C-alpha positions as CSV (number, residue, x, y, z in Angstrom):
1,X,0.2,0.0,0.0
2,X,1.2,3.1,-0.6
3,X,-0.2,6.6,0.7
4,X,2.2,8.9,-1.2
5,X,1.0,11.3,-3.9
6,X,4.0,11.1,-7.8
7,X,5.4,14.0,-7.6
8,X,3.0,14.6,-10.8
9,X,0.4,13.8,-8.2
10,X,1.8,17.0,-6.1
11,X,1.6,18.9,-9.6
12,X,-1.6,18.4,-9.4
13,X,-2.2,19.4,-6.1
14,X,-0.4,22.7,-7.0
15,X,-2.3,24.0,-9.9
16,X,-5.8,22.4,-8.0
17,X,-5.0,24.3,-4.9
18,X,-3.8,27.8,-7.4
19,X,-6.2,28.0,-9.7
20,X,-9.4,28.0,-6.7
21,X,-8.0,31.0,-5.1
22,X,-7.4,32.7,-7.7
23,X,-11.1,32.0,-9.3
24,X,-13.9,30.9,-6.7
25,X,-15.6,34.7,-6.3
26,X,-15.2,36.3,-2.9
27,X,-18.4,36.5,-2.4
28,X,-19.3,33.6,-2.8
29,X,-16.4,31.8,-0.4
30,X,-17.0,33.5,2.4
31,X,-20.4,32.5,2.3
32,X,-20.1,29.5,2.3
33,X,-17.4,30.4,5.5
34,X,-19.8,31.7,7.3
35,X,-22.3,29.5,6.9
36,X,-24.4,31.0,5.1
37,X,-28.0,30.5,2.4
38,X,-26.6,30.5,-1.0
39,X,-29.1,31.2,-3.9
40,X,-29.8,29.8,-7.3
41,X,-28.2,32.6,-8.3
42,X,-25.0,31.9,-6.4
43,X,-25.1,28.0,-7.2
44,X,-25.7,28.4,-11.6
45,X,-23.0,31.3,-11.2
46,X,-20.2,28.9,-10.1
47,X,-21.6,25.5,-11.5
48,X,-21.0,27.9,-14.9
49,X,-17.3,28.9,-14.0
50,X,-16.4,25.4,-13.1
51,X,-17.9,24.3,-16.5
52,X,-15.7,26.2,-18.3
53,X,-13.1,25.8,-16.8
54,X,-13.7,21.6,-18.0
55,X,-13.7,21.0,-14.4
56,X,-17.4,20.4,-14.3
57,X,-17.8,16.7,-14.1
58,X,-14.7,14.7,-13.7
59,X,-15.8,11.2,-13.2
60,X,-18.0,11.7,-16.8
61,X,-16.5,9.9,-19.9
62,X,-14.2,12.2,-21.9
63,X,-16.4,12.8,-25.1
64,X,-18.8,14.2,-23.1
65,X,-17.2,16.5,-21.4
66,X,-15.0,14.5,-18.1
67,X,-11.5,15.0,-17.1
68,X,-9.9,12.1,-18.0
69,X,-8.4,12.2,-14.7
70,X,-7.1,8.8,-12.0
71,X,-9.1,8.1,-9.2
72,X,-6.3,9.7,-7.1
73,X,-6.5,12.2,-9.5
74,X,-10.6,12.7,-8.7
75,X,-9.6,12.5,-4.7
76,X,-6.9,15.7,-4.3
77,X,-9.8,17.6,-5.8
78,X,-12.6,16.9,-3.9
79,X,-10.9,17.4,-1.2
80,X,-9.0,20.4,-2.9
81,X,-11.8,22.0,-3.1
82,X,-13.6,21.2,0.4
83,X,-10.8,23.0,2.0
84,X,-10.8,26.1,-0.5
85,X,-14.9,27.0,0.6
86,X,-15.9,26.4,-2.8
87,X,-19.4,27.3,-2.8
88,X,-20.7,22.8,-3.4
89,X,-22.3,21.9,-6.6
90,X,-25.5,20.9,-6.6
91,X,-25.3,16.7,-7.0
92,X,-28.7,15.9,-8.4
93,X,-27.5,16.8,-12.3
94,X,-23.7,16.3,-12.7
95,X,-23.2,13.0,-10.2
96,X,-26.4,11.6,-10.4
97,X,-28.4,12.3,-12.5
98,X,-25.9,11.7,-15.0
99,X,-24.4,9.4,-14.0
100,X,-27.4,7.4,-14.6
101,X,-27.8,8.4,-18.5
102,X,-24.7,7.3,-18.7
103,X,-25.0,4.6,-17.1
104,X,-29.3,3.0,-18.7
105,X,-30.0,6.3,-20.4
106,X,-30.9,6.2,-23.6
107,X,-28.4,8.0,-26.8
108,X,-31.0,10.4,-27.6
109,X,-32.2,11.3,-23.9
110,X,-27.6,11.5,-23.2
111,X,-27.5,14.5,-25.8
112,X,-31.2,16.0,-25.1
113,X,-30.4,15.9,-20.9
114,X,-25.6,16.0,-20.6
115,X,-25.1,19.2,-22.4
116,X,-27.9,21.5,-20.8
117,X,-26.6,19.0,-16.8
118,X,-22.9,19.9,-17.9
119,X,-23.8,23.8,-18.7
120,X,-26.6,24.1,-15.8
121,X,-29.1,24.9,-18.6
122,X,-31.7,23.3,-16.2
123,X,-31.6,22.9,-12.3
124,X,-32.5,18.6,-11.1
125,X,-33.0,17.8,-8.1
126,X,-33.9,14.7,-7.0
127,X,-37.9,12.5,-5.6
128,X,-37.3,9.8,-3.9
129,X,-38.0,10.2,-0.2
130,X,-42.2,9.7,0.2
131,X,-44.2,10.1,4.5
132,X,-42.9,7.0,5.3
133,X,-40.2,5.8,2.7
134,X,-36.7,7.0,3.5
135,X,-34.7,4.6,4.6
136,X,-37.2,1.6,3.5
137,X,-37.2,3.4,0.3
138,X,-38.9,-0.1,-1.6
139,X,-42.0,0.9,0.2
140,X,-42.7,4.1,-1.9
141,X,-46.1,4.3,-3.0
142,X,-45.7,7.6,-5.6
143,X,-48.3,6.2,-8.5
144,X,-47.1,5.9,-12.6
145,X,-50.1,5.3,-14.6
146,X,-48.9,3.9,-18.1
147,X,-51.6,5.3,-20.7
148,X,-51.2,5.8,-24.2
149,X,-47.8,7.6,-24.6
150,X,-47.6,9.3,-21.1
151,X,-47.6,8.0,-17.8
152,X,-49.7,9.8,-15.3
153,X,-47.4,10.5,-12.3
154,X,-50.4,11.0,-8.8
155,X,-48.8,10.4,-5.1
156,X,-46.2,12.9,-2.9
157,X,-42.4,13.3,-2.6
158,X,-40.1,15.1,0.6
159,X,-37.9,16.2,1.6
160,X,-37.2,17.4,-1.9
161,X,-33.5,18.9,-1.6
162,X,-33.6,22.2,-3.2
163,X,-37.1,21.6,-4.8
164,X,-38.3,25.0,-5.7
165,X,-34.9,25.7,-7.1
166,X,-35.1,22.8,-9.4
167,X,-36.1,23.2,-13.4
168,X,-36.9,19.1,-13.8
169,X,-36.4,16.0,-11.2
170,X,-36.2,12.8,-11.3
171,X,-38.3,9.8,-9.6
172,X,-38.6,6.6,-8.0
173,X,-42.7,5.2,-9.3
174,X,-44.1,2.3,-9.0
175,X,-46.0,1.2,-12.2
176,X,-46.8,-2.2,-11.0
177,X,-48.3,-2.4,-7.3
178,X,-48.9,-6.2,-8.3
179,X,-45.6,-7.5,-7.8
180,X,-45.0,-9.7,-4.6
181,X,-41.0,-8.1,-4.0
182,X,-41.5,-4.2,-3.0
183,X,-38.0,-4.0,-4.6
184,X,-39.8,-4.7,-8.2
185,X,-42.4,-2.7,-10.5
186,X,-40.5,0.9,-9.8
187,X,-39.6,3.2,-12.3
188,X,-37.4,5.9,-12.6
189,X,-39.2,8.8,-14.8
190,X,-36.9,12.4,-15.6
191,X,-40.6,15.2,-15.0
192,X,-40.3,18.4,-15.9
193,X,-41.1,21.1,-12.9
194,X,-43.1,23.2,-15.2
195,X,-45.5,20.5,-15.9
196,X,-49.2,21.3,-14.7
197,X,-49.9,19.3,-11.5
198,X,-46.8,19.4,-9.3
199,X,-46.0,21.3,-6.0
200,X,-43.8,22.5,-4.5
201,X,-44.6,23.5,-1.1
202,X,-41.9,24.7,1.9
203,X,-40.8,22.8,4.5
204,X,-39.2,25.4,6.8
205,X,-36.2,23.5,9.3
206,X,-35.0,24.3,13.4
207,X,-32.6,26.6,11.6
208,X,-35.0,28.4,10.1
209,X,-33.8,27.4,6.6
210,X,-35.8,26.5,3.2
211,X,-33.8,23.9,1.9
212,X,-35.9,20.5,1.4
213,X,-39.5,21.1,0.6
214,X,-42.8,18.2,-0.4
215,X,-43.5,17.8,-3.8
216,X,-47.0,16.7,-4.7
217,X,-48.1,15.2,-8.1
218,X,-51.6,16.1,-9.0
219,X,-52.6,14.1,-12.6
220,X,-48.9,15.3,-13.8
221,X,-47.9,13.8,-17.8
222,X,-45.1,12.4,-18.5
223,X,-43.8,11.6,-22.2
224,X,-42.7,7.7,-22.7
225,X,-39.5,8.7,-23.8
226,X,-38.7,9.8,-20.3
227,X,-38.8,6.8,-18.7
228,X,-35.0,6.1,-18.1
229,X,-33.9,1.5,-18.6
230,X,-36.8,-0.2,-18.2
231,X,-40.2,-0.4,-16.6
232,X,-40.8,-1.7,-13.4
233,X,-36.9,-1.9,-13.8
234,X,-35.7,1.5,-11.7
235,X,-34.6,-0.7,-8.3
236,X,-32.0,-2.0,-10.9
237,X,-31.4,2.3,-11.6
238,X,-31.7,2.8,-7.9
239,X,-28.6,0.8,-6.3
240,X,-27.2,2.2,-8.9
241,X,-27.3,5.3,-8.3
242,X,-26.9,4.7,-3.8
243,X,-24.1,3.3,-4.8
244,X,-22.5,5.3,-7.2
245,X,-20.4,8.0,-5.0
246,X,-19.0,6.8,-1.4
247,X,-15.3,7.3,-2.1
248,X,-15.4,11.8,-1.0
249,X,-18.5,10.5,1.3
250,X,-15.5,11.5,4.6
251,X,-15.9,15.3,3.3
252,X,-11.9,15.3,5.1
253,X,-11.0,18.9,3.1
254,X,-13.8,20.1,4.7
255,X,-13.5,18.9,8.1
256,X,-10.0,20.5,8.4
257,X,-11.0,23.6,7.0
258,X,-13.9,23.8,10.0
259,X,-10.6,22.3,12.2
260,X,-8.4,24.8,12.2
261,X,-11.7,27.8,12.0
262,X,-12.7,25.4,15.7
263,X,-9.1,25.8,17.1
264,X,-9.1,29.6,16.0
265,X,-11.6,30.6,17.5
266,X,-11.5,28.9,20.8
267,X,-7.8,30.2,20.8
268,X,-9.1,33.7,20.9
269,X,-12.5,33.2,22.8
270,X,-11.2,33.9,26.8
271,X,-13.4,32.6,29.6
272,X,-12.3,32.1,33.4
273,X,-9.8,34.2,32.5
274,X,-7.4,32.5,29.8
275,X,-8.3,31.0,25.8
276,X,-11.0,28.6,26.5
277,X,-7.9,26.8,23.7
278,X,-5.8,26.0,27.4
279,X,-8.4,24.6,28.7
280,X,-8.0,21.0,29.1
281,X,-11.3,19.4,29.3
282,X,-11.9,21.1,25.9
283,X,-8.5,20.5,24.8
284,X,-8.6,17.1,25.2
285,X,-12.5,17.3,22.7
286,X,-10.7,18.9,20.6
287,X,-7.4,16.7,20.1
288,X,-10.1,13.5,19.8
289,X,-11.8,14.5,16.6
290,X,-8.7,16.1,15.4
291,X,-6.7,12.5,15.6
292,X,-10.0,10.7,13.9
293,X,-9.8,13.1,11.5
294,X,-6.7,12.0,10.5
295,X,-7.3,8.0,11.1
296,X,-9.8,9.4,8.7
297,X,-7.8,10.6,6.1
298,X,-5.4,7.7,5.7
299,X,-8.0,5.3,5.7
300,X,-9.6,7.4,3.5
301,X,-5.7,7.2,1.8
302,X,-5.7,3.6,1.3
303,X,-8.9,3.0,-0.9
304,X,-7.6,5.3,-3.3
305,X,-4.9,3.4,-3.1
306,X,-7.1,0.5,-4.0
307,X,-8.7,1.9,-6.5
308,X,-5.3,3.1,-8.6
309,X,-4.6,-0.7,-7.9
310,X,-7.6,-2.4,-8.8
311,X,-10.2,0.0,-10.1
312,X,-12.8,-1.0,-7.7
313,X,-12.9,-0.5,-3.8
314,X,-15.3,-3.1,-1.7
315,X,-18.0,-2.1,0.7
316,X,-16.4,-1.8,3.9
317,X,-15.3,2.1,2.2
318,X,-19.0,3.1,3.7
319,X,-17.5,3.1,6.8
320,X,-16.4,6.4,5.5
321,X,-19.4,7.8,4.9
322,X,-19.9,6.6,8.6
323,X,-16.9,8.5,10.4
324,X,-17.0,11.5,8.1
325,X,-20.5,12.6,9.2
326,X,-19.9,11.8,12.8
327,X,-17.2,14.1,13.0
328,X,-18.6,16.7,11.2
329,X,-21.7,16.6,14.2
330,X,-18.6,16.5,16.4
331,X,-16.9,19.7,15.1
332,X,-20.6,21.8,14.7
333,X,-20.6,20.5,18.5
334,X,-17.4,22.3,20.0
335,X,-17.8,25.2,17.6
336,X,-21.0,25.3,19.6
337,X,-19.1,25.1,22.9
338,X,-17.0,28.1,21.5
339,X,-20.1,30.3,20.5
340,X,-21.7,30.1,24.1
341,X,-24.6,31.9,24.1
342,X,-23.7,33.8,20.9
343,X,-24.9,30.9,18.9
344,X,-28.1,31.2,20.1
345,X,-29.2,33.8,16.7
346,X,-29.7,32.4,13.5
347,X,-28.9,35.2,12.2
348,X,-25.0,36.5,11.2
349,X,-23.7,38.4,14.6
350,X,-20.1,40.2,14.8
351,X,-18.2,39.1,18.0
352,X,-15.1,40.6,18.8
353,X,-14.1,41.1,14.9
354,X,-14.0,37.0,14.1
355,X,-13.6,36.0,10.6
356,X,-17.1,34.1,11.1
357,X,-20.2,34.6,12.2
358,X,-21.4,33.7,15.3
359,X,-24.4,33.5,15.4
360,X,-24.6,31.9,12.7
361,X,-23.2,28.2,14.2
362,X,-26.6,27.2,15.7
363,X,-28.2,27.1,12.6
364,X,-24.6,25.0,11.4
365,X,-25.3,22.9,14.0
366,X,-28.5,21.6,14.0
367,X,-28.2,21.2,10.3
368,X,-25.9,19.1,10.5
369,X,-27.9,16.8,12.4
370,X,-28.9,14.9,8.9
371,X,-25.4,14.1,8.0
372,X,-25.7,10.7,9.6
373,X,-29.2,10.0,7.8
374,X,-28.9,10.7,4.5
375,X,-26.8,9.1,1.6
376,X,-28.3,6.2,3.3
377,X,-27.8,6.1,6.8
378,X,-25.7,5.3,9.7
379,X,-27.0,2.3,10.3
380,X,-27.7,0.9,7.5
381,X,-24.7,1.6,6.4
382,X,-23.1,-0.6,9.2
383,X,-25.8,-3.5,8.1
384,X,-23.8,-3.0,4.6
385,X,-20.0,-3.3,6.2
386,X,-21.6,-6.2,8.3
387,X,-23.4,-8.6,5.2
388,X,-20.6,-7.4,2.4
389,X,-18.0,-7.2,4.3
390,X,-17.8,-9.7,7.4
391,X,-20.2,-12.0,5.8
392,X,-22.9,-11.7,9.1
């Protein structure tokens, strides 16, 4: 096992680092670092900058705009990207829908959708979860009945991230309710959000943010040509999509950035006459999380090396998601301790000239409670490891 970067990989890291520093709009970086909400215009603006550079979709085939980077280069890029405080690229189009189209889509679907996804001419969202169908996704009830040259969709989706920004949504729908196995009878549809019969209703979270939504479908007509893969075989597509992104779920670059901020703020916060970072109990908590983050980074590099040597990784890569999200949550908890009463406000509050807005920390803390649940809850991930890697 080789955990060291080659000279070429180090040169690539420097190139990525330099370009990000020079090209991230300062006002967007400030929003990211201060935990402020990014508008649709902010997200689209940065998406188009990255697309113009040619770095928007590293995993895509070159003929569709991919970079032909190695797995190690992709890992380096994503870690440098997060560490630099770059705005996120909403994954629903470039990462999720595109990966499905590249694997299962027809040539007509690829030509129609992929260029528009790449240039963010269409903003995508995901229609998976329903009331009562979250981790048990196969129990979904949103129906699509075939009528001539189209489907008629009725039902509801919930927790639809950025659904209020969406131009299109990809959905899992039930097209056959008579099958014995609930994983069967599900299809994967692409739906134009401007179609009559679609209603988006906001869900305002505890942090007062509008990030997720309910989406209702009332007799929504969807052309048959928007079916991806085969009717009633959508679970095959869903499994592929859910397993598509595992290598960078630890978000190590972002956690390293937040760890630096945590230590800086703790060093400048005076409690009981001395900096909080000098308090033995608090310093012990910080050190424990920092050691876990270092161990996670080494583990991630192990998987990167495995991918470099064999081109594939095992189910135990799910440990990155488990530990990565636990570390992310631990850092937000420590930031709350540093902020103290100043964390209570969800609105930005300047605090003794700190670079960060202390008042946004509570919002981030509450928002990050979800990280151990989305993309497959940590309990589900442990089950995957137990079954696929340990044979339990």
